[in-house]
N, C-alpha and C positions, 0 to 999 in steps of 0.2 A: 294720208287718209284720202281715199278716193271720194270726192264729194257726191258721186252718184250712189254711194253706199251709206249715206248718212242715216241716222235714226232720229225719229221724232216721237216724243212721248207726251201725253196729256191725260188728264182725268176729268175734264169738264169743270175744273175750278179756274182760278186766275193765274195759274202757273203753267209754263210750257218749257219742256226740255227739247229744244231743236236747235243745236248750235249752228251758227252760220259757218264757222270755220273750225270744225272739230279737229283736235289734235290727240286727245286722250280717250277716244271712245272705247278703246279696248282696255282701259284701266278700271278697276272696280270702283263703284260709287258713281257720283255725278261730277266728274272732273272737268268737264267743259262748261261753256256758258249756258245760262238758263235765264228765262224771262220770269220775273216775279212781278205780276201786274205788267206794267209797261217799263219796268226797270230791268236793266240787263246786268246780271252779276257774272263774274268770270268763272265761277264754279260754285257748287253747293257743299259737297263734302267728298273727302277721299277715304279710301280704305287701304289698309296694309295688313299683311299676315307676318307675324314675328315668331321666330324660334330663338330662345336665349337672347332676345333683344335685337336680333339681326333680321332684317326684312327678307322674306323668301322671294325668289324670282318666279313670278306667276306668268305663264305664257298663255295668252288668249288663243284658243284653238278654233273657236266657233262663235259666230254671232248670228242670231236669227231673231225674228219677231213673231209673236203669237198673242192673239187676243189683246193687242195694244201694249204688250210688254216686250222689252228687249231681254233675250235670254243669251247669256254669255257663259262659255265654258272655259275654265282655266286649269292648266296642269302645271305642277311643280315637280322638278326632277326628283325630289326626295320622296314623292309619293302622295302629296296632298292634291286632291282634286276638288274644285269648287265650281258649282253652277250658280250663277247670279241671275235672279229675276229682278230687273230694274223697271220701275214704273212710277207713275204719279197717281194719286187718288183724287176722288171728287172733292175732298176737303183739303187739298193742297199739301199733301205729304209726299216728299221725295223719298221713295222707299227702295231699299236694296235688300232683297231676301236672299240669303245664302244657304245653299245645301253643301255641307262640307263632308268630305270622305277621306279618311286616312287609309290609303290603299295598301299600306305595308303592314307587316306583322308586329313591328316594334311600337311600343307605346310612345306617344309624343304629346308634348305640351305646347299648344299654339295660342298665341295672343292675337286677337283681332283689334286693330286700332282704327277708329274713325276720327278724322280731324278736319279742321278748316281754318281759314284765316279771315280776319276782318280788320278794319281800320282801327287806329288807336285813338281817334278823336271823339267818337260817339259815346253813348251811354256804356258804362263798364259792363263787361260780360259777366253774367251771373253763373257761378259754378254751383251746381245743385246736387252734389253727391254722386248720383248715378247718371246725370245728364248735365247739359249746359244750355244757356239761353242767350241769344243775341238779339237785342232790340236796336233797330236802326231805321232811320228815314232814308230809304234808298233813293239815290239821285236818279231822276228820270226827266225826260223832256216833257214839259207841260206842268207837271206837279210831282213832288216827291211821293214815294210810296212808303207809308209807315208800316213796318213789319215787326213781328215778334216771332222769332224762329227758335223752336225747341228741338235740340238734337238729342236723340236717345237710342237706347237698345232695348226696346220693350220686350217683356217676357219675364222669366224667372230672375230673381235677384242674383247679382254677381257682376254686373257692369259697374265700372268705376270711372268717375270723372278725372281727367288729367289736370295737373296744375297748369294753368295758362301762363304764357310768357309774352312779354313785349320784346320784339326783336327788330333789329335793322337787317336789311338785306333779305336774301331768299328770292325765290321765283314762284311762279304759279304752277309749277310742275307737280304732279302727284307722287313725289319722291319722298319717302319717309326719312331718307338720309339728310334732307334739308331741314327737318324739324329740330327744335331745341331738345327734344327727348332722345334723339338717336344716340348721342354720345354719353348719355347718363348710364349709370350702372343698373338702375331700376327705374321703372316708370313712376314718376312722382304723382301724388294725389294731394289735393288741398286738405288742410286740417279740418275745415268746417265748411258748411254751406254758406257762401257769401259772395258778394261781387268782387271782382278783381280790383286791386288798388292800382291806380295809375301812377307811373313814375313821373318825376318832375325834374327837368322839363322833358316833354315828349319830342323826340327828334323827328323832324318832318320825314315822311316816307316810311315810318315804322309800321309794323303790322303786329297783330296779336294772333298767336297760335293757341288754339283751344281744341280739345278733343276728349274722347272717352275710349275705354278699352274693356275687353272681356277676355279672360284667360280660360281656355278649355283644355281638358285632358282627354286625349283620344286613346282608346285601347287599339290593339291591332285590328285593322279593318273597321274601325269605329266611325260613326257618323254623327252629325249634329246639324241642326237648323237654327239660323240666327237671322234677326231682322234689325237693320239699322235705318233710321229715318230722320228726316228734318221736317218738322211740322210747322208750316207757315200760317200765321194768323195775322190779319191786318188790324192794327190797333194804333190809333193816334187821335189828334184833334178832330172832332166831328166824324170820326170813323172808328167803328168797333164791329168787326165782322168775324164771327166764329161759326162756321157751318156745322151741320150735324155729321156724325160719323156715318160713312156709307155702309152699305151691305158688305160684310166681309167676303162674301162669295163673288162680288162684282165691284171691287173697290174703285176701279177706274171707269166704271159705267160702260165698259165695252159692249157687253151683251145687251144692256138696256138701250143703248143707242142703236146698234145694228139690228135689233129685233124690229125696228121701225123704219128701216131703210129698204127701199125697193131693190129687188134682185134683178139685175140686167144680164141677159145672155144673148150672144150672137156668134156668128162664125168669125167675125173680125176680132181677133184677140187684142190687138192694139186699142181698138175702140172700147172693148170691155175694160181694159186696164185703166184707160183714161176716165171712164165713167166711175169706176170704183174709187179711183184716186180723188175725184172731186168730192165724193162723200167722205173719204178719209180726211180731207181738209176741213170739212165741217165738224168732224169729230175732234180734230186736234185744236181747232181755233175757237171753239165755243166757250162761252163764259156764262156763269149764272148771274142772277140779280141779287142785290143785297149789300154790296160793299161800296160805300161812298156814293158816287154819282151813278153807279150802275143800277138804275131803277127798274130795268127790264133785262131779261136774258139777251145776249147778243153774240155776235161772232166777230172776231178780230180780222184785220186785213191780212196779217202774215206773221212771220217770226221775226226775231231781232227787233229793230227799231219800229217795225210795223205791228208790234203786238199790242194793239188797241183797236177798238172799233173806229173806223174812219169813214167820214161822210162820202168821200169820193168813191170808195168801193162798196158802200152799204147797199145801193140798189142792185149791184151784181150779186152780192152775198144773199140778198133777199130772194133773187131769182134762182140761185142754186138751192137755197134752203127750202124753197117752196115744194120741192120734190120729196121732202121728208114727210112721213105720215103725221108727225106731230108738228103743227105749225108754230109752236111756241118760239123757236129761235128766229124764224122769218119775221113773225109779227113783232117780236121783242127788238130785233135790230131796227125796224122801222120806228117803233115807239121810243126807243132809247134816245134818239137824236131830238125828237120833237117834245119829249118830256124834259129835255135839258136845253130847250131853246133859250137863247139869251133874251134879256128884257127888251132889247131893241127889235127882236124878231129874227136875228141872225141865227142860223143853224151852226152849231160848233163844228169845226173841221174834224176834230178828234175828241173823243170822250175819254178823259183820264180818270182813274179811280179817285185821285185826290182833288180834282177840280177841273175847270175849263179855262181856256185861253181865249179871251175876247177877240184877239186879232187873227185867230186860226179859222180859216174858211176855205171850203172847196165847192166849186160848182159840181152838181151831181144830177143824175137822171132819176130824180125821185118819182116822177110821174110814171115812167116806164116800169120801175121796180114795184111800186104800189099797185099798179094796174095788173101786172103779172101775178102778184101774190093774190089779189082778189079773185082772179080768174080760177085759181085752184082752191083757195081757202077763203071764200067770201065770209065777211064778218062785219056786221053793222057796228058792233061795239068798238072794233078797231078804227073804223072810219070816224065815228063820233069822237073817239079819244084823240085823234090827231088832226081833225079837220080845222079846228080853230087855230092851232099852232101853225098849220100849213098856210092858212090864210094870212097870218102875221108874217110868215116867211115870204110869201108872194109880195106882200106890201113892202117888206124890207128890200127885196130885190128891185122893185120899182123905184123906191126912194134913193137907194144907194148905188145901184148898178145901171139905172136908167133914169137919172134925174130929169132929163129933158122930155121923158115920155115918148121916146121914139118907137118903143116896142121891141127894141134890140137890147141885148144884155152885155154890160161891160165886163171885161177882165182887167184888173188893175195892177197885177204883178204876175210874174211868170210861174208862181207856185200854185195859185188858187184854181187853175184848170188842171193841175197835176201834169203839166206838159212843159216843164222847164227846158231851157237850152234849145230853143227853136227860133228860126227866123220869123216865125209868126209875130214874135214880140220885138225882135231886133229891128224889124222894118219900121216900127213906130218909135222905138227908143234903142239906140245903139248900145246903151249901158243896161239894158233890161236884165242881162244875165249876171249882173253884179249884185242883185238884190239878195239879202240874207234874211230878211224878215217879211212877214205878211203885211206889208204896208203899201199904200198906194204909190206907184211909181209912174204909171202911164194909164192911158185909157184906150182900150181896144174893144170894139164891138165883136164879140166872139161868136162864130157860127155854132159851135158846140154848146156854149152857155145859152144862146138864144133858143136852140132846139130843145134843150132840157127845160127851159122855162115854159116853152110852148106846150110840151107834153104834160108838164105838171098842171098848168092852168086848165088845159083841156080835160084832164082826168078829174080835177077837182070840180069842174062844172058838172060832170056826170055824177060824182059823189053827192054834191049838193042837191042835184035834182032827185037822186034816189032817196035821200033822207028828208026831202021836202023843205030845204032851206032856199026858198024861191029868190029872195033878194040877193043872197050870196051867189046863187047860180047865175042870175042875170049879170052880175058884175064880172064873174069869170067868163061868161060867154062874150061879153063886149071886149074883154082883154084878149081872148083867143083870136077874134077876128082881126084886131089891130096887129098882133104879133105875126099871124099868118100872112097877112097882106104885106107887111114890111119886109119880112124875110124874103118873100118871093120877089119883090120889086128891087130891093136894095142889095141883097147879098148874092144874088145869082150873077155869075159871070158867063156870058154867052160865048165869049171867045175860047175860054178854057173848057167850058162844059161842066162846071161844078160850082158849088157855093163857096164863098170866101168871107174871111173877116173883113171888117170895115174900119177904117181909120176915122174916128169921129171928128178930128180936126179938119181933115181935107174932105171928108164925106165921100171918100173914094175907097174902092176895094183895094186890098193890100197887094193883090196879084201873087200871093204866096199859096201854092197848091199844097194844102195840108190834108191828111187823110180824114180829119174831122169834117171836111167839106162834104163827105158822103153821108153824114149822119141824118140829113133830111130824108134820105131814102126810106127810113123806117116810119115815115109819117105821110100825111096827105099834102105836105107842103109843095113838092114839085109836081108839075103836070107831066103828061106822058112823054112829050118831046124832051123835056128836061131830063127825065129819067133815062131815056135812050142815050142822051149825050153823057150823062154821068156814068153809065155802065160802059160806054165806049172809052171814057177817060180811065176808069178803073181797070179795064182790060188791056190798056196800052202797056206794052213791054218797055217802052221808053219812059213811062211815068210811074205807074203804081204796080203793075203786075210783074213783080220780081219772082224769082224762083220760089221764095216763101213769102208771099204777100201777107199784109199790105204794109209797106213802109210808112212811117208816120209823116213823111214829107216826100214829095215827088222826087224820083231819081234824077230828074233834070234840074233840080234845084242846086244852086251853087254851094249850099252848105250840106248837101246830102253826104252822109257818112255811115255806111252800114256797120262799122265796127264800134260805133258809140263814142267817137271822139268829137269833142267840141273845142275848136280853136287849139287843137293839138293835144288835148288832155282827154283821156277816157273818163267819162262821167258815169255816176251811179245810175242816173235815170235820164238819159238823153232822148230828146224828141226830134232829132234831125236825121232820121233815117232808119231807126230800129223798127222791127215789127213787134207790135204789142198785142197780145191776145185780147185784151180788153177792147181795143179799137176794132179788131177783127170781128168780135161778137156783135158790136153795134152795126157794122157793115153787113154781116150775115143776116141780122134781123131785117135790115133794109132790103137786101136782095130777096129774102123770103117774102116780104110784104108785096113786092112787085111780081115775084114768081107766081104767087097766088092769084094775081090779076092777069096772068097770061103772058108775061114777058119771058120768052124762051131763053134769051141770053142771060137773064137774071137766074134762071134755073141752072144753067151750066156753070156760071161763076159761083153760085152758092155752093154747089156740090164740090167743085174743085177747091174753093177756099176752105171749106170745112175739112176736106181731106188733108190739106197741107197744114192747117192749124193743128189737127189731131196728130199729124206726123211729128210736129215740133214738140208737142206735149207728151208724146208716147214714149220717147226715149230711144227709139230705133235709130235716129240720126246720130246718136252718140254711141251706138253699138251696144246698147243694153236694153233690158226689158223692164226697167224701172221708170215709171212715168214721172213727170216733173210738173211744177207749177211756178216756173221762173217768170220774172216780170217781163222781159223783152228778149228778142232774138235777132240774130244777124239775118237779114232778108236774102243773102246770097248763099248761106250754108245751112240755115235753119238751126244753128246752135245757139244756146241761150246764155244768159248772163250769170254763169257760174261764179264769176268774180265778185258778184254782188253779195253772195252768201244767202240772200233771201230766196229760198226755194219753196216756201209755202206761201203762195201769194193768191189772194182771192179778189181780183178786180175784173174778172171775166166770167160771163155766164155761159159756160160751155154746155151744161146739161140741156138747157132750153134749145140750143141749136142742134145738138146731136139728136135729141128725140124728135124735133120738128123736121129737120132736113134728112138725116140718115134713116130715121125710122118712119117718117112720113105721116105722123098723126099730129093733130092740133087739139088744144084745149079751148073750147068755145062754148059759150052759153050753158055752162055747167055740164058739159058732156065731152066725151072723147070722140073726135071726128076723124074719119079716114080721109086724108087730103094730101097724098104724096105729091111733091112738086118735081120729083125726078124719079130715078129708079130706087125705090125704098128697099132696104135690106129686110130679110127675115130676122125676127128677134123675139125674145120673151122678156116682158117686164112685169114681174110679179110684185104685188103690193103697192101699186101706184095710188096715191091719195087723190081724191077729188071731192071737195066738200067734206062731209063727215063720213064718207064711205071709202072703201079700198077696193081697187080693181086689179085684175090681171089683164094685161094687154099683150096680144101676140099677133105677129104677122107670119103666116106660113103659106108658101107658094104664092105670095103676093096678096093674100087675102087677110084682112085685119079682123081679129076677134077680140071682143071686150066682154069680160065677165066679172060680176061682182063677187068678192070673196064672202 
């Protein structure tokens, strides 16, 4: 299976079918892994077509996607043709709709079998006549996901439940020959509706085979339509979520979503593909509110183990989602974390359906995300809803990550900045890379964490002023001045020409040139001379300006490794030389900030960096026209982390940078302003939201036109 041809399906519920390493995408049903909440299951259900008890050989001849559905065409040498529409619904149903055609003149009797396997330890499977039900608390990182899954063949009567069997051995392949029913003379059915009886003892490693079937008689050239589905409901202790059935004409909410997405057109086809793909990510990774801790709608970070809202990526998610006409997802992603703030004031690192982990924490650019959202969708109700919780978070940061009141913010393990396996940490603790939990292992005054804190406090000062919380505004203002002055004085390294982390034990800079040292560019922290030096360092071909910049650590560093190896082993998320789009977006924002203020070199670097970042995401470097959202890339070749399997990743805010730098317009003071920082392209953006209105923005022959719909 070519990973560049993977399919991803979602319906706006809590489930996602986007296998990291697909093997059976051309097999009927959902034979590869799926995310149910943040739990990963190896498969959902398989389908087989039988004649006289023998499975037919179905050859997949075509795979395409349309309206959020995968459409697969199968041919059988004996004359059976099947078209499968595979999709997920808003209410978390994995659906396989089959259009069957007996293309020969002879009458045939064909049996369709849907089956799956589950573990033998949990609650007994319920065999329910024409369907079966599996109740399990699915194992997941953070908290188990309690599920109740009903497998059925809805429609006219005729489906029958298969007798379930406990079995040793077998694989996870979608091969009917491995099932216990294959060698039987006839497909057995249970005598009555009842739970399966467990054998005693249960041999470790045993699995349960359960399924259902329907037998159809086809006349010559006969046709039939069938639907098989697995309906996932979340039901357990303190959790009971059953959504409404969706509109049958738009079960996966494809049309409802895309009707409120701006349409972007330009002559650069790669840029167009990347923009559309960023919106597709929002469609695939969105989740509703209602189940467990999901108090607001939100967007997950990615597929696989990243299929849950994550605080590290949430600000970038907010900045991507703010371009949707409906601000619900952007506001919900912000509110979700601060509605689930811990009693101590700590913001959870990840929000799991079944609960929170008090040790889980990530530093994040909450101020930048919130300010960007408010620029496009201002809302005092949202500000009032999160302000008190954000004030508690700022206080927690001060007490726990800056106990001495220095104004700088500590990183205490190599996970919480989401930049593990880097000399940033090894310089203060040689064993930093051995950490396996979110526990304090060292103290490092982080430049990225300090800038994030500065941006948040500065924005909250403006929010408090707006809603006339004077005492709160004064406290924030005083903190802003302390942080600003301390970062300028203590984290700037004149010799290297960039900002650096600080070792609180020695009170000296670490002398590690990390790409996060350019994050202050997006603020008023550096002065003009410092900006010039930072841009010079960024543009250095010996330091950061690789063929596909910006590597996470300088190329002159002794640990620099473009292929992602750390101490001889390729890591899943290494930060010792890979190019991360999330980092590039922060640097692009900084270059834009100073380009707007007349720095011509910043203009040139911003344009080039955007072009190269788009090239990495556009797919052309891999010889295809399929865009990607991989986590990190090789700075020498521009090829991404396919080995990771995570190819739906939302920790970069590309839309902001594309529309600002390539298209040359800015959102300021409640209006669209024509402010090109370089040679802006001609484009059309129809349906762009701003406040409670929708606009068409177009640049033609260099002139910008804005009209309200």
